[in-house]
BADOFI-421827 format. One record per atom (N, C-alpha, C, O): z negated, x, y; residue in three letters. Coordinates in steps of 0.05 Angstrom, whole numbers, padded with zeros to 5 digits, always signed. Layout:
# BADOFI-421827
ZXYALA;...
//
This chain:
# BADOFI-421827
+00262-00996+01193UNK;+00242-00991+01171UNK;+00256-00974+01150UNK;+00278-00981+01141UNK;+00243-00952+01141UNK;+00255-00934+01121UNK;+00253-00946+01093UNK;+00232-00957+01086UNK;+00275-00946+01078UNK;+00275-00958+01051UNK;+00255-00944+01033UNK;+00252-00920+01033UNK;+00242-00961+01018UNK;+00222-00950+00999UNK;+00234-00933+00978UNK;+00223-00912+00970UNK;+00258-00940+00969UNK;+00271-00925+00947UNK;+00277-00897+00956UNK;+00273-00878+00941UNK;+00287-00893+00980UNK;+00294-00866+00991UNK;+00269-00849+00992UNK;+00270-00825+00986UNK;+00247-00860+01001UNK;+00222-00845+01004UNK;+00211-00838+00976UNK;+00201-00816+00972UNK;+00214-00857+00957UNK;+00202-00853+00931UNK;+00218-00832+00915UNK;+00206-00815+00901UNK;+00245-00833+00917UNK;+00262-00815+00901UNK;+00264-00787+00914UNK;+00267-00767+00899UNK;+00262-00785+00940UNK;+00265-00760+00953UNK;+00239-00746+00959UNK;+00239-00722+00966UNK;+00216-00759+00957UNK;+00191-00747+00964UNK;+00171-00746+00941UNK;+00167-00725+00929UNK;+00158-00768+00936UNK;+00137-00769+00916UNK;+00147-00760+00888UNK;+00134-00743+00875UNK;+00170-00771+00879UNK;+00180-00765+00852UNK;+00189-00736+00851UNK;+00184-00722+00830UNK;+00202-00725+00871UNK;+00212-00698+00871UNK;+00189-00678+00870UNK;+00191-00658+00855UNK;+00168-00683+00884UNK;+00145-00664+00884UNK;+00131-00663+00857UNK;+00119-00643+00851UNK;+00134-00684+00841UNK;+00120-00685+00815UNK;+00137-00677+00791UNK;+00127-00672+00770UNK;+00163-00676+00795UNK;+00181-00669+00773UNK;+00194-00641+00776UNK;+00199-00628+00756UNK;+00199-00632+00800UNK;+00211-00606+00804UNK;+00197-00591+00827UNK;+00184-00604+00843UNK;+00200-00565+00828UNK;+00190-00549+00849UNK;+00207-00525+00853UNK;+00222-00517+00835UNK;+00205-00512+00876UNK;+00220-00489+00882UNK;+00202-00464+00882UNK;+00180-00465+00893UNK;+00211-00443+00869UNK;+00194-00419+00867UNK;+00212-00394+00872UNK;+00236-00395+00866UNK;+00200-00373+00882UNK;+00214-00348+00886UNK;+00212-00332+00860UNK;+00192-00332+00846UNK;+00234-00317+00854UNK;+00235-00301+00830UNK;+00241-00272+00837UNK;+00260-00267+00852UNK;+00225-00253+00827UNK;+00229-00225+00832UNK;+00240-00212+00807UNK;+00228-00214+00786UNK;+00263-00198+00809UNK;+00276-00185+00787UNK;+00278-00155+00793UNK;+00281-00146+00815UNK;+00276-00139+00771UNK;+00279-00110+00774UNK;+00308-00103+00775UNK;+00326-00117+00766UNK;+00313-00080+00787UNK;+00341-00071+00790UNK;+00348-00054+00765UNK;+00331-00046+00750UNK;+00374-00050+00761UNK;+00383-00033+00739UNK;+00373-00005+00741UNK;+00367+00008+00721UNK;+00370+00005+00765UNK;+00360+00032+00769UNK;+00331+00034+00759UNK;+00324+00054+00746UNK;+00315+00014+00765UNK;+00287+00014+00755UNK;+00286+00013+00725UNK;+00270+00027+00713UNK;+00303-00004+00713UNK;+00303-00006+00684UNK;+00311+00020+00670UNK;+00299+00028+00651UNK;+00331+00032+00681UNK;+00340+00058+00669UNK;+00318+00079+00672UNK;+00314+00096+00654UNK;+00305+00079+00695UNK;+00283+00098+00700UNK;+00260+00094+00680UNK;+00248+00112+00670UNK;+00254+00068+00675UNK;+00233+00061+00656UNK;+00239+00071+00628UNK;+00223+00082+00614UNK;+00265+00066+00620UNK;+00273+00075+00593UNK;+00272+00105+00591UNK;+00263+00116+00571UNK;+00281+00119+00612UNK;+00281+00149+00612UNK;+00252+00159+00610UNK;+00247+00178+00596UNK;+00234+00146+00624UNK;+00205+00154+00623UNK;+00194+00150+00595UNK;+00179+00166+00585UNK;+00201+00127+00583UNK;+00191+00121+00556UNK;+00201+00142+00536UNK;+00186+00151+00519UNK;+00227+00149+00538UNK;+00238+00169+00520UNK;+00225+00196+00524UNK;+00219+00210+00505UNK;+00221+00203+00549UNK;+00207+00228+00555UNK;+00179+00229+00544UNK;+00171+00249+00534UNK;+00165+00207+00547UNK;+00137+00205+00537UNK;+00137+00208+00506UNK;+00120+00223+00496UNK;+00155+00194+00493UNK;+00156+00196+00463UNK;+00163+00224+00454UNK;+00153+00234+00434UNK;+00181+00237+00469UNK;+00189+00265+00462UNK;+00165+00284+00466UNK;+00161+00301+00449UNK;+00151+00281+00488UNK;+00128+00299+00493UNK;+00105+00295+00473UNK;+00091+00315+00466UNK;+00102+00271+00464UNK;+00080+00265+00445UNK;+00090+00263+00416UNK;+00075+00252+00399UNK;+00113+00273+00410UNK;+00126+00270+00384UNK;+00108+00281+00362UNK;+00104+00268+00341UNK;+00096+00304+00366UNK;+00080+00316+00345UNK;+00056+00298+00338UNK;+00048+00297+00315UNK;+00044+00285+00358UNK;+00020+00269+00353UNK;+00027+00243+00339UNK;+00016+00237+00317UNK;+00046+00227+00350UNK;+00051+00201+00338UNK;+00066+00202+00311UNK;+00062+00184+00294UNK;+00082+00223+00307UNK;+00095+00226+00281UNK;+00074+00233+00259UNK;+00076+00223+00237UNK;+00055+00249+00267UNK;+00034+00255+00247UNK;+00018+00230+00241UNK;+00010+00225+00218UNK;+00012+00214+00262UNK;-00003+00189+00258UNK;+00012+00170+00240UNK;+00000+00157+00222UNK;+00038+00167+00244UNK;+00054+00150+00227UNK;+00053+00159+00198UNK;+00049+00143+00179UNK;+00056+00186+00194UNK;+00055+00196+00166UNK;+00028+00192+00153UNK;+00026+00183+00130UNK;+00007+00197+00168UNK;-00020+00194+00157UNK;-00027+00165+00151UNK;-00044+00159+00134UNK;-00015+00146+00166UNK;-00020+00118+00161UNK;-00011+00108+00134UNK;-00019+00087+00125UNK;+00007+00124+00121UNK;+00017+00117+00095UNK;+00002+00130+00072UNK;+00008+00124+00049UNK;-00017+00147+00079UNK;-00031+00163+00058UNK;-00059+00151+00053UNK;-00074+00145+00072UNK;-00066+00148+00028UNK;-00092+00138+00021UNK;-00114+00159+00026UNK;-00107+00183+00026UNK;-00139+00151+00030UNK;-00160+00171+00033UNK;-00165+00185+00006UNK;-00170+00173-00014UNK;-00162+00212+00006UNK;-00164+00227-00019UNK;-00193+00226-00029UNK;-00212+00232-00014UNK;-00196+00218-00054UNK;-00222+00216-00067UNK;-00221+00229-00094UNK;-00217+00216-00115UNK;-00225+00255-00095UNK;-00224+00269-00121UNK;-00252+00269-00133UNK;-00269+00285-00126UNK;-00257+00250-00150UNK;-00283+00247-00162UNK;-00280+00239-00192UNK;-00259+00230-00200UNK;-00302+00242-00206UNK;-00301+00236-00235UNK;-00295+00207-00240UNK;-00306+00189-00227UNK;-00278+00202-00260UNK;-00271+00175-00268UNK;-00267+00173-00298UNK;-00264+00194-00311UNK;-00265+00149-00308UNK;-00260+00145-00337UNK;-00232+00154-00345UNK;-00227+00163-00367UNK;-00214+00151-00325UNK;-00186+00157-00332UNK;-00170+00164-00307UNK;-00177+00156-00285UNK;-00148+00178-00311UNK;-00129+00183-00290UNK;-00105+00165-00295UNK;-00095+00162-00317UNK;-00095+00152-00273UNK;-00071+00135-00275UNK;-00049+00149-00259UNK;-00051+00151-00235UNK;-00028+00158-00273UNK;-00005+00170-00259UNK;+00015+00148-00252UNK;+00027+00136-00270UNK;+00018+00143-00227UNK;+00037+00122-00218UNK;+00065+00135-00217UNK;+00072+00147-00196UNK;+00079+00133-00238UNK;+00103+00149-00241UNK;+00128+00131-00240UNK;+00148+00136-00255UNK;+00128+00110-00224UNK;+00151+00093-00221UNK;+00174+00107-00208UNK;+00197+00101-00214UNK;+00169+00126-00191UNK;+00189+00144-00180UNK;+00183+00171-00192UNK;+00166+00186-00182UNK;+00197+00178-00214UNK;+00190+00202-00230UNK;+00186+00227-00213UNK;+00202+00234-00196UNK;+00163+00239-00217UNK;+00155+00262-00201UNK;+00138+00281-00218UNK;+00116+00274-00227UNK;+00148+00305-00223UNK;+00134+00324-00239UNK;+00107+00332-00227UNK;+00088+00337-00242UNK;+00105+00333-00200UNK;+00081+00342-00187UNK;+00057+00324-00195UNK;+00034+00334-00195UNK;+00062+00299-00201UNK;+00040+00281-00209UNK;+00028+00290-00236UNK;+00004+00290-00239UNK;+00045+00298-00254UNK;+00035+00308-00280UNK;+00020+00335-00277UNK;+00000+00339-00290UNK;+00031+00351-00260UNK;+00018+00377-00255UNK;-00010+00373-00243UNK;-00029+00387-00252UNK;-00012+00355-00224UNK;-00038+00350-00212UNK;-00057+00337-00232UNK;-00081+00343-00232UNK;-00047+00319-00249UNK;-00063+00307-00269UNK;-00075+00328-00288UNK;-00098+00326-00296UNK;-00059+00347-00296UNK;-00068+00368-00313UNK;-00091+00384-00300UNK;-00111+00391-00313UNK;-00088+00390-00274UNK;-00109+00405-00260UNK;-00135+00389-00259UNK;-00156+00401-00264UNK;-00133+00364-00253UNK;-00157+00347-00251UNK;-00170+00343-00279UNK;-00195+00344-00281UNK;-00154+00339-00299UNK;-00165+00336-00326UNK;-00178+00362-00335UNK;-00199+00361-00348UNK;-00165+00384-00330UNK;-00176+00410-00338UNK;-00202+00416-00324UNK;-00219+00430-00334UNK;-00206+00405-00299UNK;-00231+00408-00284UNK;-00252+00390-00295UNK;-00275+00391-00285UNK;-00246+00373-00314UNK;-00266+00355-00326UNK;-00271+00330-00310UNK;-00292+00317-00314UNK;-00253+00322-00293UNK;-00257+00298-00277UNK;-00249+00272-00291UNK;-00258+00251-00282UNK;-00234+00274-00312UNK;-00227+00249-00327UNK;-00218+00257-00355UNK;-00201+00275-00358UNK;-00228+00244-00376UNK;-00221+00251-00403UNK;-00194+00239-00413UNK;-00183+00249-00432UNK;-00185+00218-00399UNK;-00161+00204-00408UNK;-00140+00202-00386UNK;-00147+00202-00362UNK;-00115+00200-00394UNK;-00093+00197-00375UNK;-00075+00175-00384UNK;-00066+00174-00407UNK;-00069+00156-00365UNK;-00051+00134-00371UNK;-00026+00138-00354UNK;-00027+00146-00331UNK;-00003+00132-00366UNK;+00023+00133-00352UNK;+00038+00107-00355UNK;+00048+00102-00377UNK;+00039+00090-00334UNK;+00055+00066-00336UNK;+00085+00073-00338UNK;+00094+00091-00324UNK;+00099+00060-00356UNK;+00127+00066-00361UNK;+00143+00040-00363UNK;+00135+00021-00376UNK;+00166+00039-00349UNK;+00182+00015-00349UNK;+00190+00008-00377UNK;+00196+00025-00394UNK;+00191-00019-00382UNK;+00198-00029-00408UNK;+00217-00053-00405UNK;+00218-00064-00383UNK;+00232-00059-00425UNK;+00250-00082-00425UNK;+00233-00108-00427UNK;+00209-00106-00433UNK;+00245-00131-00421UNK;+00230-00156-00423UNK;+00216-00161-00450UNK;+00197-00176-00451UNK;+00227-00149-00472UNK;+00215-00153-00498UNK;+00193-00132-00504UNK;+00183-00131-00526UNK;+00187-00115-00483UNK;+00166-00095-00486UNK;+00174-00068-00497UNK;+00157-00051-00501UNK;+00200-00063-00501UNK;+00210-00038-00511UNK;+00211-00017-00488UNK;+00223-00023-00467UNK;+00200+00006-00492UNK;+00199+00027-00472UNK;+00227+00037-00465UNK;+00244+00039-00483UNK;+00231+00044-00440UNK;+00256+00057-00432UNK;+00258+00084-00444UNK;+00240+00101-00441UNK;+00280+00090-00459UNK;+00283+00115-00472UNK;+00285+00138-00452UNK;+00276+00160-00457UNK;+00298+00132-00429UNK;+00302+00152-00409UNK;+00275+00160-00397UNK;+00269+00184-00395UNK;+00259+00141-00389UNK;+00233+00147-00377UNK;+00214+00159-00397UNK;+00198+00176-00391UNK;+00216+00150-00422UNK;+00198+00162-00443UNK;+00205+00191-00447UNK;+00187+00208-00450UNK;+00231+00197-00447UNK;+00240+00225-00450UNK;+00231+00242-00426UNK;+00222+00265-00430UNK;+00233+00230-00402UNK;+00223+00245-00378UNK;+00193+00250-00381UNK;+00184+00273-00375UNK;+00178+00230-00389UNK;+00149+00234-00391UNK;+00143+00256-00411UNK;+00125+00273-00406UNK;+00157+00256-00433UNK;+00151+00277-00454UNK;+00157+00305-00443UNK;+00141+00323-00448UNK;+00179+00308-00428UNK;+00185+00334-00417UNK;+00164+00343-00396UNK;+00155+00366-00397UNK;+00157+00325-00379UNK;+00138+00331-00357UNK;+00110+00338-00369UNK;+00097+00356-00359UNK;+00102+00323-00389UNK;+00076+00328-00402UNK;+00076+00356-00415UNK;+00056+00370-00413UNK;+00098+00362-00427UNK;+00100+00388-00441UNK;+00100+00411-00421UNK;+00086+00431-00425UNK;+00116+00409-00399UNK;+00117+00430-00379UNK;+00091+00433-00365UNK;+00082+00456-00359UNK;+00078+00411-00358UNK;+00052+00412-00344UNK;+00029+00419-00362UNK;+00007+00424-00352UNK;+00034+00420-00388UNK;+00013+00427-00408UNK;-00010+00406-00406UNK;-00034+00413-00408UNK;-00002+00381-00403UNK;-00021+00359-00401UNK;-00026+00348-00429UNK;-00008+00346-00445UNK;-00051+00341-00435UNK;-00057+00328-00460UNK;-00041+00303-00463UNK;-00036+00289-00443UNK;-00032+00296-00487UNK;-00015+00272-00490UNK;-00028+00247-00477UNK;-00050+00239-00484UNK;-00014+00235-00458UNK;-00025+00212-00444UNK;-00021+00186-00460UNK;-00007+00186-00480UNK;-00035+00166-00451UNK;-00031+00139-00463UNK;-00011+00124-00446UNK;-00014+00121-00422UNK;+00010+00113-00459UNK;+00032+00100-00445UNK;+00026+00070-00442UNK;+00017+00057-00461UNK;+00030+00060-00418UNK;+00027+00031-00413UNK;+00054+00019-00407UNK;+00066+00025-00386UNK;+00065+00003-00426UNK;+00091-00010-00420UNK;+00089-00029-00397UNK;+00071-00046-00397UNK;+00107-00027-00378UNK;+00106-00045-00354UNK;+00134-00058-00351UNK;+00154-00044-00349UNK;+00134-00084-00350UNK;+00159-00099-00346UNK;+00163-00103-00316UNK;+00144-00112-00302UNK;+00186-00095-00305UNK;+00191-00096-00277UNK;+00195-00125-00268UNK;+00215-00138-00275UNK;+00176-00136-00252UNK;+00177-00162-00241UNK;+00171-00160-00211UNK;+00150-00148-00204UNK;+00188-00171-00194UNK;+00183-00169-00165UNK;+00159-00187-00157UNK;+00156-00209-00168UNK;+00142-00177-00139UNK;+00141-00150-00128UNK;+00130-00130-00149UNK;+00109-00135-00161UNK;+00145-00109-00154UNK;+00141-00092-00177UNK;+00113-00079-00178UNK;+00099-00080-00198UNK;+00104-00067-00155UNK;+00078-00054-00155UNK;+00055-00073-00161UNK;+00037-00066-00176UNK;+00057-00097-00150UNK;+00036-00117-00154UNK;+00035-00126-00183UNK;+00013-00127-00195UNK;+00057-00134-00194UNK;+00058-00144-00221UNK;+00053-00122-00241UNK;+00042-00127-00263UNK;+00061-00097-00235UNK;+00054-00074-00252UNK;+00024-00071-00253UNK;+00013-00065-00275UNK;+00010-00073-00231UNK;-00019-00070-00230UNK;-00033-00092-00247UNK;-00053-00086-00260UNK;-00022-00116-00247UNK;-00033-00137-00264UNK;-00031-00130-00293UNK;-00049-00134-00309UNK;-00007-00119-00301UNK;-00003-00111-00329UNK;-00021-00087-00337UNK;-00031-00086-00359UNK;-00024-00069-00318UNK;-00041-00046-00323UNK;-00070-00054-00325UNK;-00085-00044-00342UNK;-00078-00074-00309UNK;-00106-00084-00311UNK;-00113-00094-00338UNK;-00135-00090-00349UNK;-00094-00108-00351UNK;-00098-00119-00377UNK;-00104-00097-00398UNK;-00122-00100-00415UNK;-00089-00075-00396UNK;-00093-00053-00414UNK;-00120-00039-00409UNK;-00135-00033-00427UNK;-00125-00033-00384UNK;-00150-00018-00377UNK;-00175-00035-00384UNK;-00195-00024-00394UNK;-00173-00061-00380UNK;-00196-00078-00387UNK;-00200-00078-00417UNK;-00223-00077-00426UNK;-00179-00079-00432UNK;-00181-00079-00461UNK;-00192-00052-00471UNK;-00205-00052-00492UNK;-00186-00031-00457UNK;-00195-00004-00464UNK;-00223+00002-00453UNK;-00233+00024-00456UNK;-00235-00017-00439UNK;-00262-00015-00428UNK;-00264+00008-00407UNK;-00284+00021-00405UNK;-00242+00011-00392UNK;-00242+00031-00370UNK;-00255+00019-00346UNK;-00248-00003-00337UNK;-00276+00032-00335UNK;-00291+00022-00312UNK;-00284+00036-00286UNK;-00292+00026-00265UNK;-00271+00058-00287UNK;-00263+00072-00263UNK;-00237+00087-00268UNK;-00233+00098-00290UNK;-00220+00088-00248UNK;-00194+00101-00251UNK;-00187+00116-00225UNK;-00192+00106-00203UNK;-00175+00139-00229UNK;-00166+00156-00207UNK;-00136+00154-00206UNK;-00123+00164-00224UNK;-00125+00142-00185UNK;-00096+00137-00184UNK;-00083+00161-00170UNK;-00090+00169-00148UNK;-00063+00173-00184UNK;-00047+00194-00172UNK;-00020+00182-00164UNK;-00006+00171-00181UNK;-00014+00183-00138UNK;+00010+00171-00128UNK;+00024+00190-00109UNK;+00011+00206-00096UNK;+00051+00188-00106UNK;+00065+00204-00086UNK;+00053+00199-00058UNK;+00046+00176-00052UNK;+00051+00220-00042UNK;+00036+00219-00017UNK;+00041+00196+00001UNK;+00023+00181+00008UNK;+00066+00191+00008UNK;+00073+00170+00027UNK;+00072+00142+00015UNK;+00074+00122+00029UNK;+00070+00140-00011UNK;+00067+00115-00025UNK;+00038+00108-00031UNK;+00031+00086-00038UNK;+00021+00128-00028UNK;-00006+00126-00038UNK;-00024+00105-00026UNK;-00039+00092-00040UNK;-00021+00099+00000UNK;-00038+00079+00013UNK;-00031+00051+00002UNK;-00048+00035-00004UNK;-00005+00046-00002UNK;+00004+00021-00014UNK;-00007+00018-00042UNK;-00017-00003-00050UNK;-00005+00040-00057UNK;-00014+00039-00085UNK;-00044+00034-00086UNK;-00054+00018-00102UNK;-00059+00047-00068UNK;-00088+00044-00067UNK;-00096+00015-00060UNK;-00114+00004-00073UNK;-00082+00004-00041UNK;-00088-00024-00033UNK;-00082-00043-00056UNK;-00098-00062-00061UNK;-00060-00039-00070UNK;-00052-00056-00092UNK;-00072-00054-00115UNK;-00082-00075-00125UNK;-00078-00030-00124UNK;-00097-00027-00147UNK;-00125-00036-00140UNK;-00139-00047-00157UNK;-00134-00031-00116UNK;-00160-00040-00108UNK;-00162-00070-00108UNK;-00182-00082-00116UNK;-00140-00083-00099UNK;-00139-00112-00098UNK;-00139-00124-00126UNK;-00151-00145-00131UNK;-00124-00112-00145UNK;-00121-00123-00171UNK;-00142-00114-00191UNK;-00152-00130-00206UNK;-00149-00088-00190UNK;-00169-00078-00210UNK;-00197-00083-00201UNK;-00215-00086-00218UNK;-00202-00083-00175UNK;-00229-00086-00164UNK;-00243-00111-00175UNK;-00265-00109-00185UNK;-00231-00135-00173UNK;-00244-00159-00183UNK;-00249-00158-00213UNK;-00266-00174-00223UNK;-00236-00141-00228UNK;-00240-00138-00257UNK;-00263-00118-00263UNK;-00268-00112-00286UNK;-00276-00108-00242UNK;-00298-00089-00245UNK;-00289-00060-00250UNK;-00305-00044-00260UNK;-00265-00054-00242UNK;-00255-00026-00245UNK;-00255-00013-00218UNK;-00241-00021-00200UNK;-00270+00009-00215UNK;-00271+00024-00190UNK;-00246+00041-00187UNK;-00237+00053-00206UNK;-00234+00040-00163UNK;-00209+00054-00158UNK;-00212+00076-00138UNK;-00223+00071-00116UNK;-00204+00100-00144UNK;-00202+00122-00125UNK;-00173+00131-00124UNK;-00158+00124-00141UNK;-00167+00146-00104UNK;-00139+00153-00099UNK;-00135+00183-00093UNK;-00151+00194-00078UNK;-00114+00195-00104UNK;-00108+00223-00098UNK;-00078+00224-00090UNK;-00061+00220-00108UNK;-00071+00228-00065UNK;-00043+00231-00057UNK;-00032+00258-00065UNK;-00046+00278-00063UNK;-00007+00258-00074UNK;+00005+00282-00083UNK;+00031+00286-00066UNK;+00048+00269-00065UNK;+00033+00310-00053UNK;+00055+00315-00035UNK;+00073+00337-00047UNK;+00064+00355-00061UNK;+00099+00335-00040UNK;+00118+00356-00046UNK;+00124+00371-00020UNK;+00106+00381-00007UNK;+00150+00373-00013UNK;+00157+00387+00011UNK;+00151+00371+00036UNK;+00143+00383+00057UNK;+00154+00345+00035UNK;+00148+00328+00059UNK;+00119+00321+00061UNK;+00107+00312+00041UNK;+00107+00326+00084UNK;+00079+00320+00089UNK;+00076+00305+00115UNK;+00096+00303+00130UNK;+00052+00294+00122UNK;+00049+00281+00147UNK;+00055+00298+00171UNK;+00060+00288+00193UNK;+00054+00324+00168UNK;+00059+00343+00190UNK;+00089+00349+00194UNK;+00097+00355+00217UNK;+00105+00348+00173UNK;+00133+00358+00176UNK;+00154+00338+00168UNK;+00178+00345+00167UNK;+00147+00313+00161UNK;+00166+00294+00150UNK;+00190+00288+00168UNK;+00212+00282+00158UNK;+00186+00291+00194UNK;+00208+00284+00213UNK;+00229+00306+00215UNK;+00248+00303+00229UNK;+00224+00329+00201UNK;+00243+00351+00203UNK;+00268+00348+00186UNK;+00287+00364+00190UNK;+00269+00329+00167UNK;+00292+00325+00150UNK;+00299+00296+00149UNK;+00282+00279+00152UNK;+00325+00290+00144UNK;+00333+00262+00141UNK;+00320+00249+00117UNK;+00314+00225+00117UNK;+00317+00265+00096UNK;+00304+00254+00072UNK;+00275+00246+00078UNK;+00266+00225+00069UNK;+00261+00262+00093UNK;+00234+00255+00100UNK;+00232+00231+00118UNK;+00215+00214+00114UNK;+00251+00228+00137UNK;+00252+00205+00154UNK;+00258+00180+00138UNK;+00245+00159+00142UNK;+00277+00182+00120UNK;+00284+00159+00103UNK;+00260+00150+00086UNK;+00254+00127+00083UNK;+00246+00170+00074UNK;+00224+00164+00056UNK;+00201+00150+00072UNK;+00190+00130+00063UNK;+00194+00161+00095UNK;+00173+00149+00111UNK;+00180+00121+00121UNK;+00163+00103+00120UNK;+00205+00118+00130UNK;+00213+00091+00139UNK;+00212+00071+00117UNK;+00203+00048+00121UNK;+00221+00078+00093UNK;+00221+00060+00070UNK;+00192+00053+00062UNK;+00186+00030+00058UNK;+00175+00073+00060UNK;+00147+00068+00052UNK;+00132+00052+00074UNK;+00114+00036+00067UNK;+00138+00057+00099UNK;+00125+00042+00120UNK;+00132+00012+00118UNK;+00114-00005+00121UNK;+00157+00006+00114UNK;+00165-00023+00112UNK;+00153-00035+00087UNK;+00144-00058+00088UNK;+00152-00021+00065UNK;+00141-00032+00040UNK;+00111-00036+00043UNK;+00100-00056+00033UNK;+00097-00018+00057UNK;+00069-00021+00062UNK;+00063-00046+00078UNK;+00045-00061+00071UNK;+00078-00051+00099UNK;+00074-00075+00115UNK;+00080-00100+00099UNK;+00066-00120+00102UNK;+00100-00099+00081UNK;+00106-00123+00065UNK;+00083-00129+00046UNK;+00075-00153+00044UNK;+00072-00109+00034UNK;+00049-00114+00015UNK;+00024-00122+00031UNK;+00010-00140+00022UNK;+00019-00109+00053UNK;-00005-00114+00069UNK;-00005-00141+00082UNK;-00025-00155+00082UNK;+00018-00150+00092UNK;+00019-00175+00107UNK;+00028-00199+00091UNK;+00023-00221+00099UNK;+00041-00194+00068UNK;+00052-00217+00053UNK;+00043-00217+00023UNK;+00029-00235+00015UNK;+00051-00197+00008UNK;+00047-00197-00021UNK;+00017-00198-00029UNK;+00010-00215-00045UNK;+00001-00181-00017UNK;-00028-00181-00024UNK;-00043-00205-00015UNK;-00058-00217-00030UNK;-00039-00215+00010UNK;-00052-00240+00018UNK;-00044-00263+00001UNK;-00060-00280-00006UNK;-00018-00265-00006UNK;-00009-00286-00024UNK;-00021-00285-00051UNK;-00029-00305-00063UNK;-00024-00261-00062UNK;-00036-00257-00088UNK;-00066-00265-00087UNK;-00076-00278-00105UNK;-00080-00258-00065UNK;-00108-00265-00063UNK;-00111-00295-00060UNK;-00130-00307-00071UNK;-00093-00308-00046UNK;-00094-00337-00042UNK;-00090-00351-00069UNK;-00104-00371-00075UNK;-00071-00342-00084UNK;-00065-00354-00111UNK;-00089-00350-00130UNK;-00095-00368-00145UNK;-00101-00326-00128UNK;-00124-00321-00146UNK;-00148-00339-00138UNK;-00161-00350-00156UNK;-00153-00342-00113UNK;-00174-00360-00104UNK;-00169-00389-00111UNK;-00187-00403-00120UNK;-00144-00397-00108UNK;-00136-00424-00116UNK;-00140-00429-00145UNK;-00150-00451-00153UNK;-00133-00409-00162UNK;-00135-00412-00191UNK;-00165-00414-00199UNK;-00171-00428-00218UNK;-00182-00400-00185UNK;-00210-00400-00192UNK;-00223-00427-00186UNK;-00244-00434-00198UNK;-00212-00441-00167UNK;-00224-00467-00158UNK;-00211-00491-00172UNK;-00218-00514-00166UNK;-00191-00486-00189UNK;-00178-00508-00203UNK;-00195-00516-00227UNK;-00187-00534-00242UNK;
//
């Protein structure tokens, strides 16, 4: 008579706890060929996907009449002042605001104030209204909150944001998220220098700029803005 223990441990229990399966693995030759094909495909389609990456960072251009122009000058750029002068001269906005970094006690940075004065003079822009902004991480989001307080006090109902091209989509998302609930309509005008969505991959500076702005855009889109919206909703229900 066969022992029950031998039958139980070698048959019924084994079939229910373990099983044998065949495993198919690729060879190194196949893996290398796949990598080579992927590299070849990326090289052949370089012009298409690099342009798509560049354009994904750019806000939809909306040059329309607004109560004011907002020059996002956190990364000093003369081209923003020049474009603001063109838009203001065309009658699209009667006022211009320039956010400027300030110390925790609200005192404006002398360096940035001096830069603003020079750029305004060279661009022949009407004297803008300065908004002191205290740098608090995340800087763009908290700057938008401080800007909202000033625009609301000034009864501004629509604003046209001028931002560096590859930063512009992030700026548009931030200002729309913060200013929109306050009843301020936001439009966006991207401003480009030498690097554009068509040629940014041609220089290391362009690659560095796009890579940096891409990572920052994802941070704001996936973390900073959803967290801000959650906190705002929570505060409204308290």
